[in-house]
C-alpha positions, 0 to 999 in steps of 0.5 A, spaced: 585 845 905 592 842 903 590 835 900 594 829 899 589 824 897 590 817 899 585 811 899 585 806 904 579 800 905 576 802 912 574 796 916 568 797 919 571 793 925 576 798 926 570 804 927 570 804 935 571 810 939 578 810 943 576 817 946 570 820 949 567 826 944 566 833 947 561 838 943 564 844 941 562 851 940 566 856 935 571 851 933 572 851 925 577 847 920 579 848 913 573 843 911 567 846 915 565 847 922 567 842 928 561 839 931 565 834 936 572 832 937 576 828 941 583 826 942 582 821 936 578 824 931 572 829 930 565 830 926 565 836 921 559 839 918 560 842 911 555 847 907 555 845 900 558 839 897 565 836 896 567 830 893 570 826 899 569 819 900 570 814 906 577 812 906 581 818 903 586 821 907 588 829 907 591 834 911 586 840 914 587 845 919 584 846 926 582 853 928 580 855 935 581 863 937 588 864 934 591 857 934 591 853 928 593 846 928 595 842 921 593 835 922 592 829 918 585 825 917 582 819 915 575 820 912 571 814 916 564 816 915 560 821 910 553 823 911 548 827 907 544 832 912 539 834 907 541 838 900 546 842 902 550 840 908 555 834 909 557 831 915 564 827 916 567 823 921 574 824 921 580 820 925 586 823 926 592 820 923 600 820 925 599 825 930 605 826 935 604 826 942 604 834 943 599 835 937 594 830 941 595 834 947 594 840 943 588 837 940 585 835 947 586 842 950 583 845 944 577 840 945 576 842 952 576 849 951 571 849 946 567 844 950 567 849 956 565 855 951 559 850 948 557 849 956 557 856 957 552 857 951 547 853 955 
Protein backbone atom coordinates (compact mmCIF):
# COMPACT_ATOMS: atom_id res chain seq x y z
CA UNK A 1 0.00 0.00 0.00
CA UNK A 2 1.44 3.33 -1.03
CA UNK A 3 0.57 5.67 1.82
CA UNK A 4 0.70 9.40 1.55
CA UNK A 5 -1.21 10.45 4.60
CA UNK A 6 -2.98 13.71 4.85
CA UNK A 7 -5.68 14.51 7.34
CA UNK A 8 -8.73 16.63 6.74
CA UNK A 9 -11.77 17.35 8.85
CA UNK A 10 -14.65 15.39 7.33
CA UNK A 11 -17.96 17.22 7.26
CA UNK A 12 -20.91 14.92 8.16
CA UNK A 13 -23.12 16.97 5.84
CA UNK A 14 -20.91 15.87 2.90
CA UNK A 15 -21.49 12.19 3.68
CA UNK A 16 -24.17 11.73 1.02
CA UNK A 17 -23.80 9.09 -1.67
CA UNK A 18 -23.67 10.41 -5.20
CA UNK A 19 -23.75 7.04 -6.98
CA UNK A 20 -25.49 3.71 -6.44
CA UNK A 21 -23.39 0.96 -4.87
CA UNK A 22 -22.89 -2.51 -6.29
CA UNK A 23 -22.11 -5.52 -4.12
CA UNK A 24 -18.92 -7.20 -5.29
CA UNK A 25 -17.48 -10.70 -5.31
CA UNK A 26 -13.79 -11.36 -5.75
CA UNK A 27 -12.70 -7.73 -5.75
CA UNK A 28 -9.67 -6.93 -3.65
CA UNK A 29 -7.72 -3.85 -2.77
CA UNK A 30 -4.37 -3.35 -1.11
CA UNK A 31 -6.34 -2.44 2.04
CA UNK A 32 -8.63 -5.50 2.10
CA UNK A 33 -11.72 -7.09 0.53
CA UNK A 34 -14.03 -4.74 -1.38
CA UNK A 35 -17.60 -5.38 -0.16
CA UNK A 36 -19.33 -2.84 -2.38
CA UNK A 37 -18.25 -0.17 -4.83
CA UNK A 38 -19.59 2.76 -6.80
CA UNK A 39 -18.16 5.41 -9.10
CA UNK A 40 -17.52 7.63 -6.06
CA UNK A 41 -16.30 5.23 -3.36
CA UNK A 42 -16.22 1.78 -1.81
CA UNK A 43 -16.57 -0.18 1.40
CA UNK A 44 -13.60 -2.37 2.35
CA UNK A 45 -13.28 -4.97 5.12
CA UNK A 46 -9.83 -5.73 6.49
CA UNK A 47 -8.82 -8.57 8.79
CA UNK A 48 -6.57 -7.37 11.57
CA UNK A 49 -6.08 -3.84 12.78
CA UNK A 50 -4.60 -0.89 10.96
CA UNK A 51 -4.11 2.59 12.41
CA UNK A 52 -6.28 4.49 9.93
CA UNK A 53 -8.56 7.33 11.01
CA UNK A 54 -11.43 9.19 9.39
CA UNK A 55 -10.20 12.06 7.27
CA UNK A 56 -6.93 10.44 6.22
CA UNK A 57 -6.07 10.26 2.53
CA UNK A 58 -3.78 7.79 0.79
CA UNK A 59 -3.35 5.70 -2.35
CA UNK A 60 -4.46 2.08 -2.66
CA UNK A 61 -4.69 -0.40 -5.51
CA UNK A 62 -7.96 -1.94 -6.71
CA UNK A 63 -7.60 -5.45 -8.10
CA UNK A 64 -10.06 -7.37 -10.23
CA UNK A 65 -8.85 -10.43 -12.09
CA UNK A 66 -5.60 -9.26 -13.70
CA UNK A 67 -6.43 -5.56 -13.67
CA UNK A 68 -4.83 -3.27 -11.08
CA UNK A 69 -5.87 0.36 -10.73
CA UNK A 70 -4.15 2.75 -8.29
CA UNK A 71 -6.63 5.22 -6.75
CA UNK A 72 -6.45 7.97 -4.16
CA UNK A 73 -9.01 7.66 -1.37
CA UNK A 74 -10.23 9.63 1.64
CA UNK A 75 -11.39 7.65 4.68
CA UNK A 76 -14.96 8.69 5.47
CA UNK A 77 -15.87 6.00 8.01
CA UNK A 78 -14.06 3.45 10.20
CA UNK A 79 -16.05 0.77 12.03
CA UNK A 80 -14.86 -2.22 14.04
CA UNK A 81 -16.53 -5.52 13.13
CA UNK A 82 -15.82 -7.71 16.12
CA UNK A 83 -12.31 -8.17 17.45
CA UNK A 84 -10.43 -8.92 14.27
CA UNK A 85 -12.08 -7.02 11.41
CA UNK A 86 -12.44 -3.37 10.47
CA UNK A 87 -14.71 -1.82 7.85
CA UNK A 88 -13.67 1.31 5.99
CA UNK A 89 -15.89 3.66 3.99
CA UNK A 90 -13.64 5.21 1.35
CA UNK A 91 -14.31 8.02 -1.09
CA UNK A 92 -12.35 8.20 -4.34
CA UNK A 93 -10.57 11.53 -4.77
CA UNK A 94 -8.84 13.18 -7.72
CA UNK A 95 -10.17 10.59 -10.18
CA UNK A 96 -9.74 11.22 -13.84
CA UNK A 97 -12.79 10.64 -16.02
CA UNK A 98 -11.05 7.57 -17.48
CA UNK A 99 -10.37 6.10 -14.01
CA UNK A 100 -13.98 6.71 -12.98
CA UNK A 101 -15.15 4.85 -16.09
CA UNK A 102 -12.72 2.00 -15.35
CA UNK A 103 -13.99 1.73 -11.76
CA UNK A 104 -17.60 1.70 -12.95
CA UNK A 105 -16.74 -1.05 -15.44
CA UNK A 106 -14.86 -3.04 -12.76
CA UNK A 107 -17.82 -2.64 -10.39
CA UNK A 108 -20.27 -3.96 -12.96
CA UNK A 109 -18.08 -6.99 -13.67
CA UNK A 110 -17.70 -7.68 -9.93
CA UNK A 111 -21.44 -7.25 -9.36
CA UNK A 112 -22.22 -9.73 -12.14
CA UNK A 113 -19.91 -12.22 -10.42
CA UNK A 114 -21.70 -11.65 -7.11
CA UNK A 115 -25.14 -12.18 -8.70
CA UNK A 116 -23.92 -15.36 -10.39
CA UNK A 117 -23.01 -16.72 -6.94
CA UNK A 118 -26.66 -16.41 -5.76
